Structure formats: C-alpha cells, structure tokens
TITOR-936432 format. One record per residue (C-alpha): residue number from 1; x, y, z. Coordinates in pm, whole numbers, always signed. Example, Ala and Ser with C-alpha at 12.3 -4.5 7.8 and 13.67 -1.06 7.14 Angstrom:
<nodes>
+-----+--------+--------+--------+
!   n !      u !      v !      w !
+-----+--------+--------+--------+
!   1 !  +1230 !   -450 !   +780 !
!   2 !  +1367 !   -106 !   +714 !
+-----+--------+--------+--------+
</nodes>
This chain:
<nodes>
+-----+--------+--------+--------+
!   n !      u !      v !      w !
+-----+--------+--------+--------+
!   1 !   -829 !  +2971 !  -6509 !
!   2 !   -789 !  +3001 !  -6884 !
!   3 !   -603 !  +2667 !  -6906 !
!   4 !   -869 !  +2502 !  -6685 !
!   5 !  -1144 !  +2643 !  -6906 !
!   6 !   -974 !  +2516 !  -7223 !
!   7 !   -933 !  +2170 !  -7069 !
!   8 !  -1303 !  +2163 !  -6968 !
!   9 !  -1411 !  +2273 !  -7315 !
!  10 !  -1178 !  +2010 !  -7478 !
!  11 !  -1315 !  +1739 !  -7246 !
!  12 !  -1674 !  +1839 !  -7319 !
!  13 !  -1615 !  +1841 !  -7692 !
!  14 !  -1445 !  +1499 !  -7675 !
!  15 !  -1740 !  +1363 !  -7474 !
!  16 !  -1991 !  +1496 !  -7725 !
!  17 !  -1801 !  +1355 !  -8016 !
!  18 !  -1773 !  +1019 !  -7846 !
!  19 !  -2150 !  +1006 !  -7783 !
!  20 !  -2211 !  +1100 !  -8141 !
!  21 !  -1982 !   +819 !  -8254 !
!  22 !  -2161 !   +570 !  -8039 !
!  23 !  -2495 !   +677 !  -8189 !
!  24 !  -2359 !   +654 !  -8537 !
!  25 !  -2305 !   +963 !  -8747 !
!  26 !  -2413 !  +1305 !  -8626 !
!  27 !  -2670 !  +1364 !  -8352 !
!  28 !  -2988 !  +1266 !  -8551 !
!  29 !  -3122 !   +919 !  -8613 !
!  30 !  -3229 !   +933 !  -8975 !
!  31 !  -3168 !   +559 !  -9015 !
!  32 !  -3197 !   +303 !  -8743 !
!  33 !  -3000 !     -9 !  -8848 !
!  34 !  -3112 !   -318 !  -8657 !
!  35 !  -2870 !   -613 !  -8689 !
!  36 !  -2960 !   -967 !  -8587 !
!  37 !  -2623 !   -989 !  -8412 !
!  38 !  -2294 !   -805 !  -8413 !
!  39 !  -2118 !  -1140 !  -8346 !
!  40 !  -2168 !  -1273 !  -8703 !
!  41 !  -1846 !  -1220 !  -8898 !
!  42 !  -2019 !  -1138 !  -9227 !
!  43 !  -2263 !   -903 !  -9060 !
!  44 !  -1976 !   -730 !  -8885 !
!  45 !  -1828 !   -657 !  -9227 !
!  46 !  -2165 !   -528 !  -9355 !
!  47 !  -2195 !   -307 !  -9044 !
!  48 !  -1857 !   -144 !  -9108 !
!  49 !  -1940 !    -84 !  -9475 !
!  50 !  -2286 !    +43 !  -9382 !
!  51 !  -2141 !   +294 !  -9135 !
!  52 !  -1915 !   +427 !  -9412 !
!  53 !  -2191 !   +436 !  -9671 !
!  54 !  -2429 !   +626 !  -9438 !
!  55 !  -2157 !   +869 !  -9344 !
!  56 !  -2087 !   +929 !  -9716 !
!  57 !  -2458 !   +988 !  -9768 !
!  58 !  -2459 !  +1243 !  -9480 !
!  59 !  -2723 !  +1037 !  -9292 !
!  60 !  -2739 !  +1013 !  -8918 !
!  61 !  -2778 !   +658 !  -8789 !
!  62 !  -2778 !   +434 !  -8489 !
!  63 !  -2681 !    +63 !  -8485 !
!  64 !  -2871 !   -186 !  -8273 !
!  65 !  -2745 !   -531 !  -8174 !
!  66 !  -3026 !   -786 !  -8117 !
!  67 !  -2775 !  -1049 !  -8005 !
!  68 !  -2969 !  -1316 !  -8196 !
!  69 !  -3285 !  -1257 !  -7991 !
!  70 !  -3605 !  -1161 !  -8182 !
!  71 !  -3777 !  -1024 !  -7871 !
!  72 !  -3480 !   -791 !  -7816 !
!  73 !  -3494 !   -673 !  -8179 !
!  74 !  -3870 !   -607 !  -8165 !
!  75 !  -3820 !   -397 !  -7854 !
!  76 !  -3538 !   -214 !  -8032 !
!  77 !  -3778 !   -130 !  -8312 !
!  78 !  -4004 !    +37 !  -8057 !
!  79 !  -3704 !   +229 !  -7918 !
!  80 !  -3593 !   +343 !  -8262 !
!  81 !  -3940 !   +468 !  -8346 !
!  82 !  -3972 !   +650 !  -8013 !
!  83 !  -3634 !   +818 !  -8080 !
!  84 !  -3757 !   +955 !  -8411 !
!  85 !  -3608 !   +719 !  -8664 !
!  86 !  -3709 !   +814 !  -9015 !
!  87 !  -3610 !   +482 !  -9183 !
!  88 !  -3574 !   +136 !  -9032 !
!  89 !  -3310 !    -95 !  -9188 !
!  90 !  -3374 !   -442 !  -9040 !
!  91 !  -3156 !   -752 !  -9051 !
!  92 !  -3432 !   -964 !  -8900 !
!  93 !  -3347 !  -1227 !  -8642 !
!  94 !  -3624 !  -1481 !  -8691 !
!  95 !  -3643 !  -1600 !  -9051 !
!  96 !  -3820 !  -1928 !  -8970 !
!  97 !  -4165 !  -1771 !  -9003 !
!  98 !  -4327 !  -1448 !  -9125 !
!  99 !  -4431 !  -1338 !  -8779 !
! 100 !  -4127 !  -1129 !  -8680 !
! 101 !  -4109 !   -937 !  -9009 !
! 102 !  -4482 !   -882 !  -9008 !
! 103 !  -4473 !   -746 !  -8650 !
! 104 !  -4196 !   -501 !  -8745 !
! 105 !  -4388 !   -385 !  -9050 !
! 106 !  -4704 !   -328 !  -8842 !
! 107 !  -4510 !   -106 !  -8600 !
! 108 !  -4343 !    +86 !  -8879 !
! 109 !  -4665 !   +123 !  -9074 !
! 110 !  -4843 !   +267 !  -8768 !
! 111 !  -4565 !   +525 !  -8743 !
! 112 !  -4551 !   +584 !  -9119 !
! 113 !  -4183 !   +492 !  -9131 !
! 114 !  -4027 !   +311 !  -9433 !
! 115 !  -3867 !    -28 !  -9377 !
! 116 !  -3566 !   -179 !  -9561 !
! 117 !  -3523 !   -544 !  -9475 !
! 118 !  -3170 !   -671 !  -9570 !
! 119 !  -2961 !   -977 !  -9593 !
! 120 !  -3185 !  -1224 !  -9406 !
! 121 !  -3473 !  -1311 !  -9635 !
! 122 !  -3826 !  -1189 !  -9595 !
! 123 !  -4098 !  -1325 !  -9822 !
! 124 !  -4235 !  -1121 ! -10107 !
! 125 !  -4593 !  -1133 !  -9972 !
! 126 !  -4476 !   -987 !  -9638 !
! 127 !  -4267 !   -709 !  -9797 !
! 128 !  -4542 !   -614 ! -10043 !
! 129 !  -4790 !   -587 !  -9758 !
! 130 !  -4656 !   -238 !  -9689 !
! 131 !  -4603 !    +13 !  -9975 !
! 132 !  -4303 !   +164 !  -9791 !
! 133 !  -4118 !   -161 !  -9750 !
! 134 !  -3842 !   -313 !  -9967 !
! 135 !  -3591 !   -593 !  -9938 !
! 136 !  -3219 !   -585 ! -10026 !
! 137 !  -3042 !   -917 ! -10039 !
! 138 !  -2913 !  -1180 ! -10273 !
! 139 !  -3046 !  -1453 ! -10500 !
! 140 !  -2978 !  -1724 ! -10243 !
! 141 !  -3051 !  -1998 ! -10495 !
! 142 !  -2773 !  -1858 ! -10707 !
! 143 !  -2525 !  -1887 ! -10414 !
! 144 !  -2599 !  -2258 ! -10387 !
! 145 !  -2577 !  -2312 ! -10759 !
! 146 !  -2240 !  -2127 ! -10786 !
! 147 !  -2100 !  -2318 ! -10494 !
! 148 !  -2222 !  -2645 ! -10643 !
! 149 !  -2064 !  -2568 ! -10975 !
! 150 !  -1738 !  -2477 ! -10805 !
! 151 !  -1736 !  -2800 ! -10605 !
! 152 !  -1830 !  -3026 ! -10899 !
! 153 !  -1563 !  -2878 ! -11120 !
! 154 !  -1300 !  -2907 ! -10845 !
! 155 !  -1385 !  -3271 ! -10779 !
! 156 !  -1364 !  -3363 ! -11150 !
! 157 !  -1024 !  -3198 ! -11178 !
! 158 !   -889 !  -3362 ! -10863 !
! 159 !  -1091 !  -3683 ! -10833 !
! 160 !   -824 !  -3925 ! -10729 !
! 161 !   -686 !  -3684 ! -10471 !
! 162 !  -1027 !  -3612 ! -10323 !
! 163 !  -1119 !  -3978 ! -10311 !
! 164 !   -911 !  -4051 !  -9997 !
! 165 !  -1090 !  -4384 !  -9937 !
! 166 !  -1018 !  -4502 ! -10294 !
! 167 !  -1370 !  -4641 ! -10330 !
! 168 !  -1459 !  -4449 ! -10647 !
! 169 !  -1707 !  -4212 ! -10478 !
! 170 !  -1686 !  -3897 ! -10264 !
! 171 !  -1841 !  -3875 !  -9917 !
! 172 !  -1929 !  -3531 !  -9779 !
! 173 !  -2053 !  -3341 !  -9480 !
! 174 !  -2273 !  -3033 !  -9517 !
! 175 !  -2315 !  -2771 !  -9246 !
! 176 !  -2654 !  -2609 !  -9304 !
! 177 !  -2658 !  -2330 !  -9046 !
! 178 !  -3023 !  -2273 !  -8957 !
! 179 !  -3333 !  -2476 !  -9011 !
! 180 !  -3609 !  -2291 !  -9195 !
! 181 !  -3383 !  -2006 !  -9314 !
! 182 !  -3444 !  -1950 !  -9684 !
! 183 !  -3081 !  -1893 !  -9765 !
! 184 !  -2979 !  -2208 !  -9579 !
! 185 !  -3251 !  -2417 !  -9743 !
! 186 !  -3157 !  -2304 ! -10096 !
! 187 !  -2778 !  -2328 ! -10049 !
! 188 !  -2817 !  -2676 !  -9900 !
! 189 !  -3029 !  -2799 ! -10187 !
! 190 !  -2847 !  -2649 ! -10485 !
! 191 !  -2487 !  -2695 ! -10377 !
! 192 !  -2536 !  -3071 ! -10377 !
! 193 !  -2782 !  -3080 ! -10669 !
! 194 !  -2559 !  -2884 ! -10910 !
! 195 !  -2244 !  -3065 ! -10800 !
! 196 !  -2411 !  -3400 ! -10874 !
! 197 !  -2536 !  -3285 ! -11210 !
! 198 !  -2181 !  -3203 ! -11307 !
! 199 !  -2044 !  -3532 ! -11178 !
! 200 !  -2310 !  -3745 ! -11341 !
! 201 !  -2263 !  -3565 ! -11678 !
! 202 !  -1897 !  -3670 ! -11657 !
! 203 !  -1982 !  -4031 ! -11577 !
! 204 !  -1901 !  -4007 ! -11205 !
! 205 !  -2128 !  -4109 ! -10916 !
! 206 !  -2301 !  -3850 ! -10704 !
! 207 !  -2144 !  -3737 ! -10380 !
! 208 !  -2287 !  -3914 ! -10075 !
! 209 !  -2351 !  -3789 !  -9723 !
! 210 !  -2098 !  -3949 !  -9487 !
! 211 !  -2358 !  -4071 !  -9235 !
! 212 !  -2604 !  -4319 !  -9386 !
! 213 !  -2823 !  -4287 !  -9079 !
! 214 !  -2878 !  -3917 !  -9140 !
! 215 !  -3135 !  -3904 !  -9414 !
! 216 !  -3150 !  -3523 !  -9419 !
! 217 !  -2801 !  -3491 !  -9570 !
! 218 !  -2689 !  -3200 !  -9352 !
! 219 !  -2595 !  -3088 !  -8996 !
! 220 !  -2776 !  -2798 !  -8834 !
! 221 !  -2634 !  -2548 !  -8591 !
! 222 !  -2881 !  -2608 !  -8305 !
! 223 !  -2852 !  -2246 !  -8193 !
! 224 !  -2927 !  -2119 !  -8543 !
! 225 !  -2619 !  -1895 !  -8547 !
! 226 !  -2418 !  -2055 !  -8831 !
! 227 !  -2127 !  -2057 !  -8595 !
! 228 !  -1760 !  -2153 !  -8624 !
! 229 !  -1779 !  -2324 !  -8281 !
! 230 !  -2076 !  -2544 !  -8365 !
! 231 !  -1917 !  -2662 !  -8688 !
! 232 !  -1589 !  -2722 !  -8514 !
! 233 !  -1753 !  -2931 !  -8246 !
! 234 !  -1944 !  -3135 !  -8504 !
! 235 !  -1637 !  -3193 !  -8720 !
! 236 !  -1434 !  -3309 !  -8423 !
! 237 !  -1709 !  -3559 !  -8339 !
! 238 !  -1714 !  -3681 !  -8702 !
! 239 !  -1335 !  -3720 !  -8716 !
! 240 !  -1344 !  -3937 !  -8397 !
! 241 !  -1541 !  -4197 !  -8586 !
! 242 !  -1451 !  -4145 !  -8949 !
! 243 !  -1096 !  -4181 !  -9078 !
! 244 !   -874 !  -4292 !  -9364 !
! 245 !   -762 !  -4591 !  -9161 !
! 246 !  -1120 !  -4693 !  -9113 !
! 247 !  -1190 !  -4652 !  -9482 !
! 248 !  -1472 !  -4412 !  -9419 !
! 249 !  -1308 !  -4073 !  -9412 !
! 250 !  -1518 !  -3762 !  -9493 !
! 251 !  -1368 !  -3639 !  -9820 !
! 252 !  -1549 !  -3307 !  -9877 !
! 253 !  -1679 !  -3027 !  -9653 !
! 254 !  -1959 !  -2803 !  -9775 !
! 255 !  -2065 !  -2512 !  -9548 !
! 256 !  -2338 !  -2254 !  -9604 !
! 257 !  -2115 !  -1979 !  -9466 !
! 258 !  -1745 !  -1923 !  -9412 !
! 259 !  -1758 !  -1929 !  -9033 !
! 260 !  -1884 !  -2289 !  -9036 !
! 261 !  -1631 !  -2372 !  -9309 !
! 262 !  -1347 !  -2232 !  -9096 !
! 263 !  -1468 !  -2422 !  -8789 !
! 264 !  -1466 !  -2746 !  -8978 !
! 265 !  -1124 !  -2663 !  -9130 !
! 266 !   -977 !  -2599 !  -8787 !
! 267 !  -1086 !  -2949 !  -8677 !
! 268 !   -927 !  -3101 !  -8985 !
! 269 !   -602 !  -2910 !  -8926 !
! 270 !   -598 !  -3020 !  -8565 !
! 271 !   -564 !  -3386 !  -8675 !
! 272 !   -310 !  -3309 !  -8948 !
! 273 !   -514 !  -3247 !  -9262 !
! 274 !   -501 !  -2946 !  -9508 !
! 275 !   -142 !  -2862 !  -9417 !
! 276 !   +163 !  -2846 !  -9647 !
! 277 !   +249 !  -3200 !  -9754 !
! 278 !    -58 !  -3352 !  -9583 !
! 279 !   -374 !  -3505 !  -9728 !
! 280 !   -625 !  -3240 !  -9820 !
! 281 !  -1002 !  -3241 !  -9767 !
! 282 !  -1158 !  -2966 !  -9984 !
! 283 !  -1355 !  -2715 !  -9785 !
! 284 !  -1605 !  -2475 !  -9937 !
! 285 !  -1799 !  -2188 !  -9781 !
! 286 !  -2004 !  -1878 !  -9864 !
! 287 !  -1934 !  -1509 !  -9788 !
! 288 !  -1564 !  -1453 !  -9888 !
! 289 !  -1480 !  -1327 !  -9539 !
! 290 !  -1123 !  -1202 !  -9499 !
! 291 !  -1036 !  -1495 !  -9276 !
! 292 !  -1167 !  -1745 !  -9536 !
! 293 !   -987 !  -1569 !  -9821 !
! 294 !   -663 !  -1588 !  -9625 !
! 295 !   -708 !  -1965 !  -9575 !
! 296 !   -785 !  -2009 !  -9943 !
! 297 !   -476 !  -1817 ! -10047 !
! 298 !   -272 !  -2031 !  -9802 !
! 299 !   -409 !  -2346 !  -9967 !
! 300 !   -594 !  -2476 !  -9659 !
! 301 !   -947 !  -2390 !  -9773 !
! 302 !  -1064 !  -2450 ! -10133 !
! 303 !  -1323 !  -2190 ! -10232 !
! 304 !  -1610 !  -1963 ! -10129 !
! 305 !  -1889 !  -1759 ! -10282 !
! 306 !  -1857 !  -1387 ! -10234 !
! 307 !  -2153 !  -1219 ! -10081 !
! 308 !  -2070 !   -851 ! -10143 !
! 309 !  -2135 !   -675 !  -9813 !
! 310 !  -1984 !   -345 !  -9933 !
! 311 !  -2216 !   -332 ! -10237 !
! 312 !  -2514 !   -421 ! -10019 !
! 313 !  -2426 !   -137 !  -9780 !
! 314 !  -2390 !   +116 ! -10065 !
! 315 !  -2726 !    +18 ! -10213 !
! 316 !  -2894 !    +33 !  -9869 !
! 317 !  -2761 !   +380 !  -9810 !
! 318 !  -2881 !   +492 ! -10156 !
! 319 !  -3229 !   +349 ! -10100 !
! 320 !  -3249 !   +509 !  -9756 !
! 321 !  -3153 !   +846 !  -9903 !
! 322 !  -3418 !   +802 ! -10173 !
! 323 !  -3684 !   +727 !  -9914 !
! 324 !  -3589 !  +1023 !  -9700 !
! 325 !  -3590 !  +1252 ! -10004 !
! 326 !  -3939 !  +1137 ! -10110 !
! 327 !  -3811 !   +966 ! -10423 !
! 328 !  -3890 !   +623 ! -10559 !
! 329 !  -3682 !   +380 ! -10347 !
! 330 !  -3495 !   +226 ! -10640 !
! 331 !  -3417 !   +543 ! -10827 !
! 332 !  -3060 !   +538 ! -10953 !
! 333 !  -3009 !   +169 ! -10875 !
! 334 !  -2877 !    -62 ! -11144 !
! 335 !  -3181 !   -209 ! -11315 !
! 336 !  -3014 !   -548 ! -11350 !
! 337 !  -3035 !   -588 ! -10975 !
! 338 !  -3403 !   -485 ! -10934 !
! 339 !  -3671 !   -757 ! -10899 !
! 340 !  -4020 !   -617 ! -10954 !
! 341 !  -4104 !   -327 ! -10718 !
! 342 !  -4002 !   -487 ! -10395 !
! 343 !  -3653 !   -634 ! -10410 !
! 344 !  -3287 !   -573 ! -10500 !
! 345 !  -3048 !   -865 ! -10545 !
! 346 !  -2676 !   -803 ! -10497 !
! 347 !  -2473 !  -1025 ! -10732 !
! 348 !  -2257 !  -1311 ! -10609 !
! 349 !  -1916 !  -1416 ! -10737 !
! 350 !  -1684 !  -1705 ! -10670 !
! 351 !  -1348 !  -1679 ! -10488 !
! 352 !  -1074 !  -1939 ! -10515 !
! 353 !   -776 !  -1707 ! -10449 !
! 354 !   -714 !  -1621 ! -10811 !
! 355 !   -992 !  -1370 ! -10888 !
! 356 !   -821 !  -1065 ! -10733 !
! 357 !   -468 !  -1160 ! -10805 !
! 358 !   -387 !  -1235 ! -10445 !
! 359 !   -284 !  -1595 ! -10496 !
+-----+--------+--------+--------+
</nodes>
C-alpha cells in the first residue's frame, strides 16, 4: 500500500506541475500574454524569451495563441479577464485598422486592467486613450532605413557581381508581408528609398522593381502572415519567367522579415543560385532569426536587421512588474528607449555574420 500511495502522490504531483507548466508559471495568471500566432518564427522566439523573463520576475502567466484570427484573440481577452488576469500583454492580430486594439482597450478599461501592446504597432492616439496602456515595440522606420543602408552599401561594393544581366542597373523583388501593417509600410518604403539615395550619391542608377506592370513595387502575402511558403511560391513563379538567359533575371531580394527572405532563398537555391561556386542573388531580411543567421554565416543569405526579441521580453516583464506593483510603467527602463509617456522602442542592429564573431 505504501508503494501504491507513493506512486499516486508522485503521479498527482506530476499532473499538477504539468498543468502549471501549460498555464505558464505558477498557478496564478498575473499576466495574460496574447500572441497573434505561435506559428510566426520571430514571435516564437519572443514567446520563449518572454516565458523566461516572466519566470525571472516571479510572475504567473498564461500564453494565448490567436492563430492569426482577430475574433479568436478578442474572445481570448474576455477569457483572460474572466480568469482574473491582472495585466494583458497583447500582440494584436489586426493592425490594418484601430478597431481591434480599441476594442481590447475598452474591455480592459471596463475591468480596470492595464494593457501592454507589443511588437505589432498600435497608433499613439489609441494607446493614449487609456491611461493604463503602453506600447513596446521598435522604430519600424529605422528597420527600413538600416536595411536600405545595408543593401545600398553591399550593391556598391559588389556592383558587377550583383548586375547579373550586365545592363548597368539592378532589378529587385520586395516581399512586403501585410498590407496596411505599419511595420510593413515603413520597411517597404525606406529600404528602397535609402538604398537608392546611396546609389545615386555614388553616381549609380536606382534599383528597379523587376515587374514593370506592378506599379506598387512589392508583393504582398495575401494571407497577411509574412510567410515563408507565400514568398517561396511567389519566387518560384518569378523564376519561371525571369532568368539570366532571358536577360531579365531578378538580381536582388528584399524581404520585410526573415521568413519571407528564407522562402525566396529556398526557391533560388532550388534552381542553382546562392550555392558555392554558383551565381549569387543577394537576399536581405529583418529579424535575425537563428535560421536566417545560419544562412548568412553559410554565405547563402546576405544580411538582416536584428529585432531583439529577448530585450523586448525583458522590458515587457519589467513593465508588467511595475504595473502590478503600482509603480510608473517605465520606472527603471533605459530613458534612451522611452518615447513620451506611451511607448518604448527596442533598438535594432544589423547582422551580416560578422557582428558576433560567428562568421
């Protein structure tokens, strides 16, 4: 009987610990973290870092996966509030309008619960509509500018190699990600704009979008998920009609995140490009995901802009702790990152395989 009792106790303890792990840390739900989707590679990294940061801050938490569906996320907000969440940390799904963020704020305000929006942009006017709401993200214009500078400098240093068609100009494709998303809009604009400023200052022509019939100058992921698969499919279609032999090869790939960059790169590799001894089409992304960094170190991908998910998670946990302790939300946060009384911007940095000594 004693052995049986021990086994029952051990099993019960294991079950309790497993349930606690599924809920997050501990048995309370101090912070409900609502992600737009677990499937996003960058967000997956943020989630892991956020779990660690909340554990270090001794905060109970629960993670919610909206699966890219705003209706699901809005319902999850109701669930979190009903379960006693004391802070909502929201990676909002729908960034194309203010409606989703405003609806979440209304629910939180009615329950007197602070809200931290993170990563996916929410407008200042919306955030400042609730005194217990802040935003933690990045200066998305800076990401585009840094990427554009990296691209422009690379082209100048390797112009003859990049100009596969030998026509004295560089044709490009740009994978935007999502229409209406503020990060996507800014990255799309400034990556090309800054690159062209650098080229023109050196007496070189501006880069040109590969498809003259597409006046927008970008390709959108129709599902709005910035996905590897969508970029891969688009790049395969492009390569079926654009080639060196046809004199119209796409000579540069710009992507607003690493997953789309990797999808396009896979399509290039499939037809023999970006391998040792083969012609190389420079591919640039944003996020500095581990998969992208590995491809950069291997020489297949060219560069990316690091969006520091670990730093974002640390700052979110610190702000959540401040809110729970009744302190000012930005107390103890590096002043250089604070914008007014509503926003924190996590700094970007470039990655080309040399910055951390891995190359």
